[in-house]
N, C-alpha and C positions, 0 to 999 in steps of 0.2 A: 907287505912292503913296510919297511921301518922308516917312519918319517920323524925327524927330530922335533921335539916340542919347542915352540917358539911363541913369543907374544905378538899378536897381530891386532892392531887397533884399527877399527873401521871408522872412517872420518879422516882425522889427520893421519895419513898413512905412513908406514915405516919407509923412509926414503932409501931407494937403491938407485944410486947415480949411474947414468948412462954416459959413457965416453962418447964425445961427439963423432969420433971416427966409426963407431958402430952404426951410425945412421947414414953411412956413405951410400949414395945411390947415383945412378947415371940419369941425369935429367937431359932430355932431348929438346933443345930449343927450336927445332925445325919441324917437329911433327904435328904442330897445330894445337896440341893439348896444353892448356895453361900450366906453368910450372908449379903453381900451388897445388893443382889437382894431381900432378905426378907425384909431388912430395907427399901429399895426403894418401894417395893410393899406396905408396911404398910403406909408409908407417902403418897403415891399416893392415896391410898384408903381414907385416912383422908381428903385429898383435894377434891376428887371427891364427897364425901358424905357431904361436907360443914363444917366439924368440924375444918378445917384449912382454915380460910378465907383470902381473898386478903389483902396483906400488912403485914401479920403475919411474924415475924422474927423467923427463925428456930434456935434452940440452936447451939452454936458454936460446931465445930467438936471436940474440946477438951472436952467440957462438956458432950456431947452426948456419945462419945466413953468411957469416964470414967463411966457414968451412966449405960450404957449397957454392960460394960466390954468387949469391942471389940476394934480393932485397929482403929486408926484415919484414916488410909488409907481406911478402910471399910466404914466409914461414908463419907469420901470425895468422894469415887466412887459412893455411893448411891446418894449424893447430885448432883454430876456432871451429873448423868443419868437423874435425875429429871429436871435439868437445860436444858439439851440437848432436852428434850421433851416439854419444855415450862411451866412446872408446877411451877418451882421456877426460880428466877433470882439472879445471884451473883452481889452484889454491893461491889466494891473495898473498903477494910478496914472497911466494915460494916457487911458483912455476906450474908446469903441467905434469900430471901423473897418470900413468896407465890405469884405467879403472875396469876394463873387461878382463875377467879371468875365468869365466865359466865356459863350457863348450859352446862355441858359436856354431850350432849344428845347421843353421840355415844359410851358411856362407861357405863357398869353396873359392879358392883363389886361383886365377889364371896367372901363370908366371910371366906373361908378356905384358910389360908395363904399358899403360896407355890404352889397352884394349879393354873389352868387357871383362871385368874381374870377378863377376858373380855368376854362379851357376844356380838356377833356380831348382826347386824340388822337382819340377817336371823333367828336368834333364837327368835326374838320377834314375838309373835303371833298377838297381837294387839298394835298398836302404836298410842296413842292419842296426838301426837305432834300438837301444834296449828298452825304450818306452813304447815302441810300436805295438799295435794289437792286430788281431785278425778281424777284418771288417766284413769278410764274406759270409760269416755265419751268424750275423746278428738277427734275432727273431723279429723282424719288422712287422710281420702280420699280428703277432701278439701285442707288441708295443702300440701298433695302430689301433687295436681294439680298445686297449685301455685309454688311449688318448680320446678315441671317439666317445667312450662312456663318460669320461670326465667332462668333456665339453657338452654332451647331450643333457647333462643334469641341469643345465641353465642356472648354475650357481652364481648368482650375481656378486656374492661376497668375494669371489676369486678375482674380481676386477679391482679390489682394494688391497692396500698393504696388509700383510698378515703378521703373524707373530715374529717378533725380531729374532728369535732363535730358530725359526723355521717352522713349517706346518707340523702340528702336533701329530697328525696321522703318520707322517713320514718318520718323525722322531720315535714314535712308538714302535714302528716296524724296524727301524734301525737297532733300537735297544734289544728287541726280540731276537733279531738276527745275530747281533754281537754276543749275546749271552750263549746262544746255542752253537754258534760256529767258532767263536774265539774265546769263550769263557769270560768275556768282559761283563763285569757286574756294574750296572748303572741304571738310573732312572731316565725316562725321556727328558726330564727337566735339566739333566746335566749335559745334554747333547746340543751343540751349536751347529747349525747347517750354514754352509758358506759356498761361495762361487770359486771352488778350487782351494787346494792346500795353501797357495800363496796368500789368499784373502784371510784364511783362518790364522795362519802364522803372523800376519801383520797385526791382527787383533791381539793374539797371544803375547806378542812382544811388547805391546803397549801396556800389558798388565804388570810387566816387570820394569824395574827402574834402570837408570843408566849405569848403575854400579854393578848390575848383574853380569857375571862372567860366564861365558858359554863354552862348553866342550862339545866337539863335533867329531864323529868317526872320520878317520882319514886312512885310505881313500873313502869317499862316500858321495852320496847325492846331495850336493851342497846347496840346496834350495834355500836353506835358512841363511847362508852367507849373502845371497842376493838381497834378502830382506834387511839384513844387518848393515848393509851399505849406508842406509839413511839413519842409523843409530850410532851411538858413541861407545858401544860395548866392546870389551875385549873378547876374543875368540881363540881357543887353543885346539889344535889337532889332537886326536886320541888314536893311538895305534890300534891295529886290529890283527889278531892271529886266528888260529883254527878254533879257538873258544869264543871268539867275538871280541868286543872292545876290551882293552886292557884297563881294568879298574884302577891299577896302580898309577896310570897316567893322570887319572882324575884327582888322586890324592896329592900329586906333586904340585898342582896349582890350586888356587883358592876358587875352584869352579863352583858355581851355584846351580847351573841348569845344564843338563846333558841331553843332547839330541842324538838319537840312534834308532836303528831298525833291528830290533833283537831277534825277530823271527826269520828274517831273510835279509842279511846285510847286502847293501849294494856297494860294489858290484860282485863281491866274492861269493855271496850266497851263504855266508857263515851263519850258524844259529848260536845265539848267545847261550853258553852253558848254564845249567841250573846253579852251579857254584857261583858263577859270576852274577847271575840274576840276583841271588841272595845277597851277595856283597854289595851290589848296586843299590838295592832296596834299603839295605842297612845304612849305607852312606847317605842316602836321601833322608832317612828318618832321623839322622843325627842333628839336623838343623832345619828350622821351620821355613827357611828361605830356599831350600834345595828342592829341585824338581827334576823329573825325568820326562822328556818329550819322546813318546814312543810313536814312530812312524811305522805303521804296520804294512810296509811296502811288500807287494806281491804276495800277501799272506794266503790269498785264496788258492793259489796254484802250487800245490805240493804233490809230487808224483810218486813218492815212496814213503811208506810209514804213515803214522797219524799226523794230523795237523798240529803244528806247534802252537801251544796256548799263548795267548798274548801275555806280555809282562804285567799288564794291568790286572790280570786275573789273580796275580799273586800279591798285589798291593793291598795291604791292610791299613796303611797310614795315609791314604789320600795324596800320594806323591807322584803318581804317574798321570800324565796328560796324554790321552790316546788320540791319534790322528788316523783317519781313514778316508778313502775316496772310491767313487764308482768309475773313475777314469779308466782303470785297467780292466775291471770286471765287466763294465758295460761299454762306455764309449767316452773318450776324452771330451767331446763336444758338449756333453750334458752338463759339465762344470758343477757337479754336485759332490761336495766333500763334507766331512763332519768332524767335529772335535768333541771329546768327552772330557769335561773339566772335573777335577776333584772338587768337592763341595766348598773348601775354603776359597778356592780360586773362582768358583761359580758366583759366590757372593760378591767378590771384587768385580767380576765381570758385569754383574747387574748394576753395581754402583757406578763404575767408570765408563762402561761401553754400551750402555743401553741405547745410545744414539745409533749404533750399528744396526743394520737391518738385513735379514737374509733375503730381502726382496731382490737382491742382486741375482738371486736364482729364481727363475719363473715359478710362481705358485702353482701354475698348471702343471709344469714339469714335476714339481714336487708331488703333486697328487697322483700323477701318472706313475711315478716311481713307487709311491706308497702302495698302489694297487698291484704293481708288478711284484713287489715283495710279499704282500699279503696273500696273493693267490698262488704263491709257490713258483711263479715263473722265473724269478731270479735264481732260485736254488737249481731248477732244472737247466737254466742257461749256464750256470757255473759248472754243473756236472758235465754238460756237453763240451764246454770249452776246455775243461781239464783233459778230457779225452783227445780233443784236437791238438792241444798244445803238447800233450805227451807224445802224440804220434809225430809231431814236427820235431820235437827234441830227439826222439829216438832215431829219426831219419837223419838228422844232422850228425849225431854221434856215429852213426853207421857210415856216413860219407867221409868223416874225418878219421875214422879208425885206421885205414891203411897208412896214414901219415903220422902215426903217434910217436915215431922216432924223432920227429922234429916239431910235433904239435902236442902240447900238454893242455888238458882241459880242467878248468877250475869251476866248481858248481855242477849243475846237471841233475839235481834232485828236486829243484823247485824253481819257480819264476819263469820269466820269459826271456832270459838271456843266460849265456855262459861267458866265461873269460877264457880267451885263447892265449896261451904262452907260445909264441912263434919263435923257434930256434932255427932259422934258415939263413942267418948271416946278415939279415937286413935289420936296420934300426926302426924305431916306431914311425918316424917321419917318412921313411922310404916305404913302408907297408901302407901307410895312408895314401901317399902319393901314387904308388902303383895301382891301388884300388881305384883311386879317383880318375886315373887316365882311362879306365874302363866304365866310368860313370857308376861306380860302386862306392857307397858311403859307409865307412867303418869308423869306430870311435876308440881312440887310444886311451888306456887306463890313466895316463898322466893328466888328462883333462879333468879327472875327478879327484885329484890330489891337491893339497894346499899349494905346494911349490912347483907343481907341474913336472915333477921328477920322473924321468923315463927309467923303466926297468930294463935290465939286461939279463936274459932275453926279453924283448918287449912284450907287453900284454895288450890285447885287443878285447874290448867289451863287445860281445857279439850277440845282438838281439835277433832272434829267429821268428818271433810271433807274427810279425807283419808281413812276412813273405808267403805268398799263396803256396799251399802244399804242392801243387803241380809244378811250381817253379823252383822249389827248394834245391833240387839236384843241380839244375843249371846254374842257379845263383852261387851255391857253394863251390862248384867245380870251377866256374869262371873266376871266382875270388882266389882259389888256390893257384890257378894258372897265372894270375897276376903276380902272385908271390913266388913264382918259379918252381912250383911242384909239378912233377910228372904225373899227370892224371891217369889213373888206371882205366882201362877200357871196360 
């Protein structure tokens, strides 16, 4: 998808004015629901469904109250409720701006105003979220054994705060694993353990100043954009093609830090070519303030050919910051992620952020995981899950094959999702709505792009890992039926 480069300032947003007529809605004064609540529900639905994009300025309270023939206090109450929930933000002397722009995966909208507008996760029959994992095959018995061994040691020191960078036993095992599995060369001292990638990214952003300009793959998993909401930095989208991120886009802007997933781009699954890896490292080496943040997304799950070495393994100048997590390979709830800092940044980290402490991650859990790694159980678990995910992927591809005249598949060699290009005459919103009518959750590609642009034909990011093997056929066929495909018997 070709997305134009544009300047985006987080903080004082780029204003996109909304004509008051675009917020026209039918307010029912007789149904017993307060008018402010009806207006709030309408605007919230417009934001969730992508019709009001990030940075859009809502009409003034005076204009909207006059247009809808309701009191200004009614409009103000609706706006304040939206602001309290984070959908909009009030800017002094400027007005209200839409602030929600990432995938609101936990919300589905009922189109009947005034009724229950949220569908909880319990109501979803099949959820094709790209971050879902298989929970049926976790080795609880082995994990339980390591947990029991850790607790039975009666190690009273575990009751106290540990090393601010994480338990040394865990960092040693992570360094050993990264070297043998990903080619990452680092010492345990360079590793920072944190409660999720968000926690680590927040620390990382604090190391850079407000003048730092960021470049982010587009489309991409824009977690860093969530973090940058509270900073004043500029962010630019970087185009992606079959060779990965377009390095020339980086040169067009005065970018200092690039955030990318070179071994498995999200969502296309593209691998950054060796030519572009070399150019990217050369670009970073030209200035002491330039860095590359490597998110090694889904790197453990590759189903054909050799594992793609991490970009960090090629870095000779200390320019790559490596991010990894156990959320996909083990379980999201463990909330253990890690960051490998180049030595120059490590010194800054110790000087500026020594007050941060990895105690946000249970020390007991860190010790359990360290033993899980040390005894080879993590490697065995990964090998098993690769086989399971490969079987699931092969089954999905087999189920989709009869419809390849109207379905194109992007990806399919690694990771826990594919991208479906659906050419059946429906647009993106219709595909999502039809699936939602049958309690199926799917995720349009536009939610992962800067400007929420819809492709034609539309693309759906299709996660298969979280669906039980025995239900895959029913799940895929039900989805295809929603989209009007004639299912083969």
